[in-house]
MILUM-234436 format. One record per residue (C-alpha): residue number from 1; chain; x, y, z. Coordinates in Angstrom, 1 decimal. Layout:
N
+-----+--------+--------+--------+--------+
| num | cadena |     px |     py |     pz |
+-----+--------+--------+--------+--------+
| NUM |      A |      X |      Y |      Z |
...
+-----+--------+--------+--------+--------+
//
This chain:
292
+-----+--------+--------+--------+--------+
| num | cadena |     px |     py |     pz |
+-----+--------+--------+--------+--------+
|   1 |      A |   32.4 |  -19.2 |  -44.2 |
|   2 |      A |   31.8 |  -16.1 |  -42.0 |
|   3 |      A |   34.5 |  -15.5 |  -39.4 |
|   4 |      A |   33.7 |  -14.3 |  -35.9 |
|   5 |      A |   35.7 |  -11.1 |  -35.2 |
|   6 |      A |   37.2 |  -10.7 |  -31.7 |
|   7 |      A |   35.1 |   -7.6 |  -31.2 |
|   8 |      A |   31.9 |   -9.5 |  -31.9 |
|   9 |      A |   33.0 |  -12.4 |  -29.7 |
|  10 |      A |   33.7 |  -10.0 |  -26.8 |
|  11 |      A |   30.3 |   -8.4 |  -27.3 |
|  12 |      A |   28.6 |  -11.8 |  -27.2 |
|  13 |      A |   30.5 |  -12.8 |  -24.0 |
|  14 |      A |   29.5 |   -9.5 |  -22.4 |
|  15 |      A |   25.8 |  -10.0 |  -23.4 |
|  16 |      A |   25.8 |  -13.6 |  -22.0 |
|  17 |      A |   27.4 |  -12.4 |  -18.7 |
|  18 |      A |   24.8 |   -9.6 |  -18.4 |
|  19 |      A |   21.9 |  -12.0 |  -19.1 |
|  20 |      A |   23.4 |  -14.4 |  -16.5 |
|  21 |      A |   23.7 |  -11.6 |  -13.9 |
|  22 |      A |   20.1 |  -10.5 |  -14.5 |
|  23 |      A |   18.7 |  -14.0 |  -14.0 |
|  24 |      A |   20.9 |  -14.5 |  -11.0 |
|  25 |      A |   19.6 |  -11.4 |   -9.3 |
|  26 |      A |   16.0 |  -12.4 |  -10.3 |
|  27 |      A |   16.4 |  -15.9 |   -8.9 |
|  28 |      A |   18.0 |  -14.5 |   -5.7 |
|  29 |      A |   15.1 |  -12.1 |   -5.1 |
|  30 |      A |   12.6 |  -14.8 |   -5.9 |
|  31 |      A |   14.1 |  -17.1 |   -3.4 |
|  32 |      A |   14.4 |  -14.4 |   -0.7 |
|  33 |      A |   10.7 |  -13.6 |   -1.1 |
|  34 |      A |    9.0 |  -17.0 |   -1.6 |
|  35 |      A |   11.1 |  -19.2 |    0.7 |
|  36 |      A |    9.8 |  -17.4 |    3.9 |
|  37 |      A |    6.3 |  -17.4 |    2.6 |
|  38 |      A |    6.5 |  -21.1 |    1.8 |
|  39 |      A |    7.8 |  -22.0 |    5.2 |
|  40 |      A |    5.0 |  -19.9 |    6.8 |
|  41 |      A |    2.3 |  -21.7 |    4.8 |
|  42 |      A |    3.9 |  -25.1 |    5.6 |
|  43 |      A |    4.0 |  -24.2 |    9.3 |
|  44 |      A |    0.3 |  -23.2 |    9.3 |
|  45 |      A |   -0.5 |  -26.7 |    8.0 |
|  46 |      A |    1.5 |  -28.6 |   10.6 |
|  47 |      A |    1.0 |  -29.4 |   14.3 |
|  48 |      A |    3.3 |  -27.7 |   16.8 |
|  49 |      A |    5.4 |  -30.8 |   17.2 |
|  50 |      A |    5.8 |  -31.3 |   13.5 |
|  51 |      A |    6.8 |  -27.7 |   13.0 |
|  52 |      A |    9.5 |  -27.9 |   15.8 |
|  53 |      A |   11.0 |  -31.2 |   14.4 |
|  54 |      A |   10.8 |  -30.6 |   10.7 |
|  55 |      A |   10.0 |  -26.9 |    9.8 |
|  56 |      A |   11.2 |  -27.1 |    6.2 |
|  57 |      A |    9.4 |  -30.2 |    5.0 |
|  58 |      A |    6.1 |  -30.4 |    3.1 |
|  59 |      A |    3.2 |  -31.2 |    5.5 |
|  60 |      A |    2.0 |  -34.7 |    4.9 |
|  61 |      A |   -0.8 |  -34.8 |    5.4 |
|  62 |      A |   -1.8 |  -31.1 |    5.8 |
|  63 |      A |   -3.3 |  -30.2 |    9.2 |
|  64 |      A |   -6.2 |  -27.7 |    8.9 |
|  65 |      A |   -6.9 |  -27.5 |   12.6 |
|  66 |      A |   -4.9 |  -24.3 |   13.2 |
|  67 |      A |   -6.6 |  -22.4 |   10.3 |
|  68 |      A |  -10.1 |  -23.6 |   11.4 |
|  69 |      A |   -9.3 |  -22.5 |   15.0 |
|  70 |      A |   -8.2 |  -19.0 |   13.8 |
|  71 |      A |  -11.3 |  -18.5 |   11.7 |
|  72 |      A |  -13.8 |  -19.9 |   14.1 |
|  73 |      A |  -12.6 |  -19.3 |   17.7 |
|  74 |      A |  -14.3 |  -16.2 |   19.3 |
|  75 |      A |  -11.2 |  -15.6 |   21.4 |
|  76 |      A |   -9.0 |  -14.8 |   18.4 |
|  77 |      A |  -11.4 |  -12.1 |   17.0 |
|  78 |      A |  -10.0 |  -12.5 |   13.5 |
|  79 |      A |  -13.2 |  -11.3 |   11.8 |
|  80 |      A |  -13.4 |   -8.2 |   14.0 |
|  81 |      A |   -9.8 |   -7.3 |   13.0 |
|  82 |      A |  -10.6 |   -7.9 |    9.4 |
|  83 |      A |  -13.7 |   -5.6 |    9.6 |
|  84 |      A |  -11.6 |   -2.8 |   11.3 |
|  85 |      A |   -8.9 |   -3.1 |    8.6 |
|  86 |      A |  -11.5 |   -2.9 |    5.8 |
|  87 |      A |  -13.1 |    0.1 |    7.4 |
|  88 |      A |   -9.8 |    2.0 |    7.8 |
|  89 |      A |   -8.6 |    1.0 |    4.3 |
|  90 |      A |  -11.8 |    2.0 |    2.5 |
|  91 |      A |  -12.2 |    5.3 |    4.4 |
|  92 |      A |   -8.5 |    6.2 |    4.0 |
|  93 |      A |   -8.5 |    5.4 |    0.2 |
|  94 |      A |  -11.6 |    7.4 |   -0.4 |
|  95 |      A |  -10.3 |   10.4 |    1.5 |
|  96 |      A |   -6.9 |   10.3 |   -0.3 |
|  97 |      A |   -8.4 |   10.0 |   -3.8 |
|  98 |      A |  -10.9 |   12.8 |   -3.2 |
|  99 |      A |   -8.5 |   15.3 |   -1.5 |
| 100 |      A |   -5.5 |   14.5 |   -3.8 |
| 101 |      A |   -7.5 |   14.8 |   -7.0 |
| 102 |      A |   -9.0 |   18.1 |   -6.0 |
| 103 |      A |   -5.7 |   19.5 |   -4.8 |
| 104 |      A |   -3.8 |   18.2 |   -7.8 |
| 105 |      A |   -6.3 |   19.8 |  -10.1 |
| 106 |      A |   -5.9 |   23.2 |   -8.4 |
| 107 |      A |   -2.1 |   23.0 |   -8.6 |
| 108 |      A |   -2.1 |   21.7 |  -12.2 |
| 109 |      A |   -4.8 |   23.7 |  -13.9 |
| 110 |      A |   -5.6 |   26.8 |  -11.9 |
| 111 |      A |   -3.7 |   30.1 |  -11.6 |
| 112 |      A |   -3.4 |   32.0 |   -8.4 |
| 113 |      A |   -0.8 |   33.9 |   -6.4 |
| 114 |      A |    1.7 |   31.9 |   -4.3 |
| 115 |      A |    0.8 |   28.7 |   -6.1 |
| 116 |      A |    4.4 |   27.6 |   -6.4 |
| 117 |      A |    5.2 |   28.4 |   -2.7 |
| 118 |      A |    2.1 |   26.6 |   -1.5 |
| 119 |      A |    2.9 |   23.5 |   -3.7 |
| 120 |      A |    6.4 |   23.4 |   -2.3 |
| 121 |      A |    4.9 |   23.5 |    1.2 |
| 122 |      A |    2.9 |   20.3 |    0.3 |
| 123 |      A |    6.1 |   18.6 |   -1.1 |
| 124 |      A |    7.9 |   19.2 |    2.2 |
| 125 |      A |    5.6 |   16.5 |    3.6 |
| 126 |      A |    7.8 |   14.0 |    1.8 |
| 127 |      A |   10.7 |   14.9 |    4.0 |
| 128 |      A |    8.9 |   13.9 |    7.2 |
| 129 |      A |    8.0 |   10.2 |    7.2 |
| 130 |      A |    5.4 |    9.0 |    9.6 |
| 131 |      A |    8.0 |    7.2 |   11.7 |
| 132 |      A |    9.6 |   10.5 |   12.6 |
| 133 |      A |    6.4 |   12.6 |   13.0 |
| 134 |      A |    4.2 |   10.1 |   14.8 |
| 135 |      A |    5.1 |   11.3 |   18.3 |
| 136 |      A |    4.2 |   15.0 |   17.6 |
| 137 |      A |    1.0 |   13.8 |   15.8 |
| 138 |      A |    0.0 |   11.8 |   18.9 |
| 139 |      A |    0.5 |   14.9 |   21.1 |
| 140 |      A |   -1.7 |   16.9 |   18.8 |
| 141 |      A |   -4.4 |   14.2 |   18.8 |
| 142 |      A |   -4.2 |   14.0 |   22.6 |
| 143 |      A |   -4.7 |   17.8 |   22.9 |
| 144 |      A |   -7.7 |   17.6 |   20.5 |
| 145 |      A |   -9.2 |   14.5 |   22.2 |
| 146 |      A |  -11.4 |   16.4 |   24.7 |
| 147 |      A |  -13.1 |   18.1 |   21.8 |
| 148 |      A |  -12.8 |   15.5 |   19.0 |
| 149 |      A |  -12.3 |   11.9 |   20.3 |
| 150 |      A |   -9.5 |   10.7 |   18.1 |
| 151 |      A |   -7.4 |    8.7 |   20.5 |
| 152 |      A |   -8.5 |    5.0 |   20.6 |
| 153 |      A |  -10.7 |    5.6 |   17.6 |
| 154 |      A |  -10.5 |    4.3 |   14.0 |
| 155 |      A |  -11.2 |    7.9 |   12.8 |
| 156 |      A |   -7.9 |    9.0 |   14.4 |
| 157 |      A |   -6.1 |    6.3 |   12.4 |
| 158 |      A |   -7.9 |    7.2 |    9.2 |
| 159 |      A |   -7.2 |   10.9 |    9.5 |
| 160 |      A |   -3.5 |   10.4 |   10.2 |
| 161 |      A |   -3.1 |    7.9 |    7.4 |
| 162 |      A |   -4.8 |   10.3 |    5.0 |
| 163 |      A |   -2.6 |   13.2 |    6.1 |
| 164 |      A |    0.7 |   11.3 |    5.5 |
| 165 |      A |   -0.5 |   10.1 |    2.0 |
| 166 |      A |   -1.3 |   13.5 |    0.6 |
| 167 |      A |    2.1 |   14.8 |   -0.5 |
| 168 |      A |    3.2 |   11.9 |   -2.7 |
| 169 |      A |   -0.1 |   11.2 |   -4.3 |
| 170 |      A |   -0.7 |   14.9 |   -5.1 |
| 171 |      A |    2.6 |   14.8 |   -6.9 |
| 172 |      A |    1.6 |   11.8 |   -8.9 |
| 173 |      A |   -1.8 |   13.2 |   -9.9 |
| 174 |      A |   -0.5 |   16.7 |  -10.6 |
| 175 |      A |    2.0 |   15.4 |  -13.1 |
| 176 |      A |   -0.8 |   13.5 |  -14.8 |
| 177 |      A |   -3.2 |   16.5 |  -14.8 |
| 178 |      A |   -0.5 |   18.8 |  -16.1 |
| 179 |      A |    0.1 |   16.6 |  -19.1 |
| 180 |      A |   -3.5 |   17.0 |  -20.3 |
| 181 |      A |   -3.5 |   19.5 |  -23.2 |
| 182 |      A |   -4.6 |   23.0 |  -22.3 |
| 183 |      A |   -6.5 |   23.2 |  -25.6 |
| 184 |      A |   -8.9 |   20.6 |  -24.2 |
| 185 |      A |   -9.6 |   22.8 |  -21.2 |
| 186 |      A |  -10.1 |   25.9 |  -23.4 |
| 187 |      A |  -12.5 |   24.1 |  -25.6 |
| 188 |      A |  -14.5 |   22.9 |  -22.6 |
| 189 |      A |  -14.7 |   26.5 |  -21.3 |
| 190 |      A |  -15.9 |   27.7 |  -24.7 |
| 191 |      A |  -18.6 |   25.1 |  -24.6 |
| 192 |      A |  -19.8 |   26.5 |  -21.3 |
| 193 |      A |  -18.2 |   24.2 |  -18.8 |
| 194 |      A |  -17.2 |   25.5 |  -15.4 |
| 195 |      A |  -13.9 |   24.6 |  -13.8 |
| 196 |      A |  -15.6 |   21.9 |  -11.7 |
| 197 |      A |  -17.4 |   20.6 |  -14.8 |
| 198 |      A |  -14.1 |   20.2 |  -16.6 |
| 199 |      A |  -12.6 |   18.5 |  -13.6 |
| 200 |      A |  -15.5 |   16.1 |  -13.1 |
| 201 |      A |  -16.6 |   15.3 |  -16.6 |
| 202 |      A |  -13.4 |   15.5 |  -18.6 |
| 203 |      A |  -10.3 |   15.4 |  -16.4 |
| 204 |      A |  -11.2 |   12.6 |  -14.0 |
| 205 |      A |  -12.3 |   10.1 |  -16.8 |
| 206 |      A |   -9.0 |   10.7 |  -18.6 |
| 207 |      A |   -7.1 |   10.2 |  -15.3 |
| 208 |      A |   -8.6 |    6.9 |  -14.4 |
| 209 |      A |   -5.2 |    5.0 |  -14.7 |
| 210 |      A |   -3.5 |    7.5 |  -12.3 |
| 211 |      A |   -6.5 |    7.5 |   -9.9 |
| 212 |      A |   -6.4 |    3.7 |   -9.9 |
| 213 |      A |   -2.7 |    3.6 |   -9.1 |
| 214 |      A |   -3.1 |    6.1 |   -6.3 |
| 215 |      A |   -6.1 |    4.1 |   -4.9 |
| 216 |      A |   -4.2 |    0.8 |   -5.1 |
| 217 |      A |   -1.1 |    2.2 |   -3.4 |
| 218 |      A |   -3.1 |    3.8 |   -0.7 |
| 219 |      A |   -5.0 |    0.6 |    0.0 |
| 220 |      A |   -1.9 |   -1.5 |    0.3 |
| 221 |      A |   -0.3 |    1.2 |    2.6 |
| 222 |      A |   -3.3 |    1.4 |    4.8 |
| 223 |      A |   -3.9 |   -2.3 |    5.1 |
| 224 |      A |   -0.2 |   -3.0 |    6.1 |
| 225 |      A |    0.1 |    0.0 |    8.4 |
| 226 |      A |    1.1 |   -1.0 |   12.0 |
| 227 |      A |    2.7 |    2.1 |   13.5 |
| 228 |      A |   -0.4 |    4.4 |   13.5 |
| 229 |      A |   -2.8 |    1.9 |   15.0 |
| 230 |      A |   -0.2 |    0.8 |   17.5 |
| 231 |      A |    0.1 |    4.4 |   18.8 |
| 232 |      A |   -3.5 |    5.5 |   18.6 |
| 233 |      A |   -5.5 |    2.3 |   19.3 |
| 234 |      A |   -5.8 |    1.1 |   22.9 |
| 235 |      A |   -8.9 |   -1.1 |   22.9 |
| 236 |      A |   -8.5 |   -4.6 |   21.5 |
| 237 |      A |  -12.0 |   -4.3 |   19.9 |
| 238 |      A |  -10.5 |   -1.8 |   17.5 |
| 239 |      A |   -7.4 |   -3.7 |   16.5 |
| 240 |      A |   -6.6 |   -3.9 |   12.8 |
| 241 |      A |   -5.0 |   -7.0 |   11.4 |
| 242 |      A |   -1.4 |   -5.9 |   11.5 |
| 243 |      A |   -1.8 |   -4.8 |   15.1 |
| 244 |      A |   -3.8 |   -7.9 |   16.0 |
| 245 |      A |   -1.1 |  -10.1 |   14.4 |
| 246 |      A |    1.6 |   -8.5 |   16.6 |
| 247 |      A |   -0.5 |   -8.9 |   19.7 |
| 248 |      A |   -1.4 |  -12.5 |   18.7 |
| 249 |      A |    2.3 |  -13.4 |   18.3 |
| 250 |      A |    3.0 |  -12.1 |   21.8 |
| 251 |      A |    0.1 |  -13.9 |   23.4 |
| 252 |      A |    0.4 |  -17.3 |   21.6 |
| 253 |      A |    4.1 |  -17.2 |   20.7 |
| 254 |      A |    4.7 |  -20.6 |   22.2 |
| 255 |      A |    2.5 |  -22.3 |   19.6 |
| 256 |      A |    4.3 |  -21.5 |   16.4 |
| 257 |      A |    2.0 |  -23.5 |   14.3 |
| 258 |      A |   -1.0 |  -21.5 |   15.4 |
| 259 |      A |    0.9 |  -18.2 |   15.0 |
| 260 |      A |    1.9 |  -19.3 |   11.5 |
| 261 |      A |   -1.7 |  -20.0 |   10.6 |
| 262 |      A |   -2.8 |  -16.6 |   11.9 |
| 263 |      A |   -0.1 |  -14.7 |   10.0 |
| 264 |      A |   -0.7 |  -16.6 |    6.8 |
| 265 |      A |   -4.4 |  -15.9 |    6.9 |
| 266 |      A |   -3.8 |  -12.2 |    7.7 |
| 267 |      A |   -1.4 |  -11.8 |    4.8 |
| 268 |      A |   -3.7 |  -13.6 |    2.3 |
| 269 |      A |   -6.0 |  -10.5 |    1.6 |
| 270 |      A |   -2.9 |   -8.4 |    0.8 |
| 271 |      A |   -1.5 |  -11.0 |   -1.6 |
| 272 |      A |   -4.9 |  -11.4 |   -3.4 |
| 273 |      A |   -5.4 |   -7.6 |   -3.6 |
| 274 |      A |   -1.9 |   -7.0 |   -4.9 |
| 275 |      A |   -2.3 |   -9.6 |   -7.6 |
| 276 |      A |   -5.6 |   -7.9 |   -8.7 |
| 277 |      A |   -4.3 |   -4.3 |   -8.5 |
| 278 |      A |   -0.7 |   -4.9 |   -9.8 |
| 279 |      A |   -1.7 |   -4.1 |  -13.4 |
| 280 |      A |   -3.5 |   -0.9 |  -12.3 |
| 281 |      A |   -0.5 |    0.3 |  -10.3 |
| 282 |      A |    2.0 |   -0.3 |  -13.1 |
| 283 |      A |   -0.2 |    1.1 |  -15.9 |
| 284 |      A |   -1.2 |    4.1 |  -13.9 |
| 285 |      A |    2.3 |    5.1 |  -12.9 |
| 286 |      A |    3.7 |    4.3 |  -16.4 |
| 287 |      A |    1.0 |    6.4 |  -18.1 |
| 288 |      A |    1.8 |    9.3 |  -15.8 |
| 289 |      A |    5.5 |    9.0 |  -16.5 |
| 290 |      A |    5.0 |    8.8 |  -20.3 |
| 291 |      A |    2.6 |   11.7 |  -20.3 |
| 292 |      A |    4.8 |   13.8 |  -18.0 |
+-----+--------+--------+--------+--------+
//
């Protein structure tokens, strides 16, 4: 009969404790994330009176009047906000992917003087988050507004979002591009490829996971951005969903059930998109880390 040594018993106890701690942390995070979402969804399916008297119970039966009102009432302009958010998100993502891929290719595969200094200048952008720099950016846009109308314009929001997404995404793509073997580039040049041909025909197809990760992260950031539209947009016709949600809460704050319905519907596209893009984000960042 095999005896259990004290050392092995202590190791098993430590392993059980670590496993218990891991599950405890996971359950705590799960509760912290899903309980507010569940209460929000329950509130959207209740009347105002039911939400005030029993906010934590399951709606029986569910009331769909608030959701129908948000989707159909012309005074709430939900579909206009959705359209504006989609336009900003798609334009921002396209601009970020194009500019960052070209810049990362230059910094990763080209040789020129002052390359290191210029790249360090790009990385300095990580030190200035948009919450700190938004006021100087607004002053610049206001000075440019007589020549290029960017205040109270979706293009102003798009340009600012692109600018503040460049530094981090260039770092991600540069690390991926640098990991591509130089022998592949030399062979392409011997076969008659130009630098752009190598970038377009060889490098970009190999970098699809990293490009997908950059695109997905940019889409989520742009869709959830509140600060930039809040500072730049004045007209209610140009409100994006986060800005419209904030204004809706202020206008209809007394009807918590209606506000819950609007917030739940506004958050639904983000949840769906993240569930679709989660694998692309993880695989792209993991591939870049492994290759780096």
